[in-house]
MDTraj code that builds the backbone (N, CA, C; nanometers):
import mdtraj as md
import numpy as np

residues = "UNK UNK UNK UNK UNK UNK UNK UNK UNK UNK UNK UNK UNK UNK UNK UNK UNK UNK UNK UNK UNK UNK UNK UNK UNK UNK UNK UNK UNK UNK UNK UNK UNK UNK UNK UNK UNK UNK UNK UNK UNK UNK UNK UNK UNK UNK UNK UNK UNK UNK UNK UNK UNK UNK UNK UNK UNK".split()
xyz = np.array([
    [-6.4382, -9.8012, 1.5403],
    [-6.3792, -9.8227, 1.6699],
    [-6.3713, -9.6914, 1.7487],
    [-6.3514, -9.5805, 1.6805],
    [-6.3377, -9.4525, 1.7492],
    [-6.4708, -9.3817, 1.7691],
    [-6.5788, -9.4395, 1.7186],
    [-6.7075, -9.3734, 1.7304],
    [-6.7343, -9.2773, 1.6155],
    [-6.6495, -9.2787, 1.5161],
    [-6.6679, -9.1944, 1.3985],
    [-6.7332, -9.2760, 1.2873],
    [-6.8034, -9.2116, 1.1956],
    [-6.8644, -9.2853, 1.0849],
    [-6.7570, -9.3543, 1.0006],
    [-6.7925, -9.4668, 0.9416],
    [-6.6995, -9.5402, 0.8548],
    [-6.6508, -9.4482, 0.7436],
    [-6.5202, -9.4480, 0.7214],
    [-6.4623, -9.3677, 0.6149],
    [-6.4443, -9.2213, 0.6486],
    [-6.4682, -9.1832, 0.7719],
    [-6.4584, -9.0423, 0.8127],
    [-6.3239, -8.9821, 0.7711],
    [-6.2184, -9.0576, 0.7849],
    [-6.0862, -9.0122, 0.7431],
    [-6.0339, -9.0992, 0.6299],
    [-6.0606, -9.2295, 0.6368],
    [-6.0010, -9.3229, 0.5412],
    [-6.0605, -9.3149, 0.4017],
    [-6.1774, -9.2568, 0.3842],
    [-6.2406, -9.2503, 0.2524],
    [-6.2110, -9.1188, 0.1798],
    [-6.1210, -9.0392, 0.2341],
    [-6.0862, -8.9123, 0.1704],
    [-5.9889, -8.9419, 0.0564],
    [-6.0263, -8.9097, -0.0665],
    [-5.9387, -8.9400, -0.1803],
    [-5.8037, -8.8695, -0.1702],
    [-5.6977, -8.9445, -0.1990],
    [-5.5640, -8.8874, -0.2026],
    [-5.4980, -8.8672, -0.0679],
    [-5.5625, -8.9071, 0.0420],
    [-5.5059, -8.8889, 0.1751],
    [-5.4207, -9.0109, 0.2094],
    [-5.2910, -8.9895, 0.2282],
    [-5.2006, -9.1008, 0.2598],
    [-5.2288, -9.1530, 0.4007],
    [-5.1756, -9.2703, 0.4299],
    [-5.1932, -9.3276, 0.5639],
    [-5.1341, -9.2347, 0.6695],
    [-5.0193, -9.1781, 0.6396],
    [-4.9567, -9.0843, 0.7338],
    [-5.0469, -8.9639, 0.7581],
    [-5.1060, -8.9122, 0.6519],
    [-5.1955, -8.7969, 0.6652],
    [-5.3223, -8.8355, 0.7415],
    [-5.3706, -8.9587, 0.7211],
    [-5.4892, -9.0059, 0.7946],
    [-5.4601, -9.0097, 0.9442],
    [-5.3451, -9.0659, 0.9804],
    [-5.3082, -9.0738, 1.1219],
    [-5.2886, -8.9353, 1.1819],
    [-5.2299, -8.8453, 1.1041],
    [-5.2106, -8.7087, 1.1521],
    [-5.3458, -8.6398, 1.1723],
    [-5.4405, -8.6634, 1.0797],
    [-5.5735, -8.6023, 1.0903],
    [-5.6461, -8.6503, 1.2154],
    [-5.6273, -8.7780, 1.2484],
    [-5.6912, -8.8318, 1.3690],
    [-5.6197, -8.7813, 1.4939],
    [-5.4882, -8.7724, 1.4879],
    [-5.4073, -8.7157, 1.5953],
    [-5.4497, -8.7598, 1.7339],
    [-5.4527, -8.6660, 1.8238],
    [-5.4918, -8.6919, 1.9623],
    [-5.6341, -8.6435, 1.9867],
    [-5.7146, -8.6488, 1.8838],
    [-5.8510, -8.5991, 1.8935],
    [-5.9318, -8.6703, 2.0001],
    [-6.0231, -8.5968, 2.0588],
    [-6.1151, -8.6549, 2.1558],
    [-6.2198, -8.7338, 2.0792],
    [-6.2427, -8.8532, 2.1217],
    [-6.3427, -8.9368, 2.0571],
    [-6.4816, -8.8840, 2.0894],
    [-6.5732, -8.8837, 1.9924],
    [-6.7077, -8.8288, 2.0160],
    [-6.7780, -8.8891, 2.1371],
    [-6.7693, -9.0207, 2.1558],
    [-6.8362, -9.0835, 2.2704],
    [-6.7743, -9.0387, 2.4025],
    [-6.6422, -9.0247, 2.4049],
    [-6.5756, -8.9792, 2.5272],
    [-6.6098, -8.8334, 2.5561],
    [-6.6150, -8.7526, 2.4523],
    [-6.6493, -8.6117, 2.4709],
    [-6.7914, -8.5982, 2.5237],
    [-6.8844, -8.6760, 2.4695],
    [-7.0233, -8.6704, 2.5153],
    [-7.0336, -8.7139, 2.6616],
    [-6.9609, -8.8179, 2.6982],
    [-6.9633, -8.8644, 2.8378],
    [-6.9065, -8.7581, 2.9315],
    [-6.7986, -8.6925, 2.8892],
    [-6.7388, -8.5879, 2.9724],
    [-6.8349, -8.4709, 2.9909],
    [-6.9027, -8.4310, 2.8840],
    [-6.9981, -8.3209, 2.8946],
    [-7.1156, -8.3559, 2.9857],
    [-7.1646, -8.4805, 2.9746],
    [-7.2741, -8.5238, 3.0640],
    [-7.2297, -8.5183, 3.2094],
    [-7.1095, -8.5658, 3.2369],
    [-7.0572, -8.5657, 3.3731],
    [-7.0449, -8.4236, 3.4267],
    [-6.9889, -8.3340, 3.3461],
    [-6.9732, -8.1956, 3.3896],
    [-7.1080, -8.1277, 3.4108],
    [-7.2035, -8.1535, 3.3230],
    [-7.3357, -8.0941, 3.3379],
    [-7.4045, -8.1457, 3.4636],
    [-7.3933, -8.2770, 3.4885],
    [-7.4518, -8.3344, 3.6100],
    [-7.3918, -8.2693, 3.7348],
    [-7.2596, -8.2504, 3.7336],
    [-7.1935, -8.1879, 3.8497],
    [-7.2381, -8.0432, 3.8663],
    [-7.2496, -7.9703, 3.7548],
    [-7.2920, -7.8304, 3.7614],
    [-7.4345, -7.8205, 3.8140],
    [-7.5208, -7.9105, 3.7683],
    [-7.6600, -7.9088, 3.8149],
    [-7.6672, -7.9421, 3.9627],
    [-7.5854, -8.0367, 4.0082],
    [-7.5853, -8.0737, 4.1500],
    [-7.5351, -7.9569, 4.2353],
    [-7.4303, -7.8885, 4.1869],
    [-7.3777, -7.7737, 4.2607],
    [-7.4801, -7.6617, 4.2672],
    [-7.5472, -7.6370, 4.1569],
    [-7.6446, -7.5281, 4.1505],
    [-7.7734, -7.5607, 4.2249],
    [-7.8051, -7.6878, 4.2408],
    [-7.9269, -7.7267, 4.3126],
    [-7.9192, -7.6785, 4.4575],
    [-7.8003, -7.6800, 4.5145],
    [-7.7834, -7.6357, 4.6519],
    [-7.7780, -7.4842, 4.6659],
    [-7.7519, -7.4147, 4.5538],
    [-7.7376, -7.2696, 4.5627],
    [-7.8638, -7.1953, 4.5213],
    [-7.9610, -7.2678, 4.4668],
    [-8.0838, -7.2036, 4.4232],
    [-8.0736, -7.1446, 4.2831],
    [-7.9588, -7.1607, 4.2158],
    [-7.9412, -7.1112, 4.0794],
    [-7.9860, -7.2173, 3.9802],
    [-8.0242, -7.1734, 3.8616],
    [-8.0625, -7.2677, 3.7579],
    [-7.9548, -7.2755, 3.6521],
    [-7.9372, -7.3952, 3.5938],
    [-7.8423, -7.4156, 3.4860],
    [-7.9202, -7.4077, 3.3551],
    [-7.8722, -7.3271, 3.2607],
    [-7.9396, -7.3148, 3.1309],
    [-7.9336, -7.4483, 3.0590],
    [-8.0433, -7.4863, 2.9985],
    [-8.0468, -7.6151, 2.9269],
    [-8.0093, -7.5974, 2.7826],
])
top = md.Topology()
chain = top.add_chain()
for i, resn in enumerate(residues, 1):
    res = top.add_residue(resn, chain, resSeq=i)
    for name in ("N", "CA", "C"):
        top.add_atom(name, md.element.get_by_symbol(name[0]), res)
traj = md.Trajectory(xyz[None], top)
């Protein structure tokens, strides 16, 4: 559901449910992080297109 591989936290031996929830915490979900980076890169490229500068790929 979070975009993490099955068992990423739950398959760790000896990790209690409380520890699993703490490990997940307020972490950024991989899919959300990727979307945010794409959005920021698109904005940076659009800003730089008008200035004549290039964005490193």
